[in-house]
C-alpha positions, 0 to 999 in steps of 0.5 A: 370878477371874483369876490374875496373869500370871507375867511381870508384877509385881503392881503393874504388873498392877493398873495395867493392869487399872485402865486397861483398865477405863477403856476403853469397850466401843466401843473394846475391841470392835474389839480382840477379833479381833486378840487372838484371832488373837494367841492362836492364833499364840502358843499353839502356840509355848508348847505346842511348848516344853512338848511338844517331841516331840509331832506337830502333830496332838497340839499342835492337840488340846492347843490345842483344850482352852482354845479349845473347852472340854475337853468339846467338844474331847474329843468333837471330837478324839482324847484327849490323851496325858495324858487316856489315861494 
């Protein structure tokens, strides 16, 4: 079960989910690459805000957890600071 967006009122989110559920898969499918690119562009900014002193390499590693999954990210990159503490 997904959690509600922190910046969206619950009723607005319910409406959005209901409307999104009415859209056909054929119309949703072309949006996947666009949404993926948006996530890749916006996530580093959020990571930078939460970890302003970390290097680009460390931020990239933090991005790998949600992108690749924690297990693959750990095998592919050095541990994040909170994994070594």
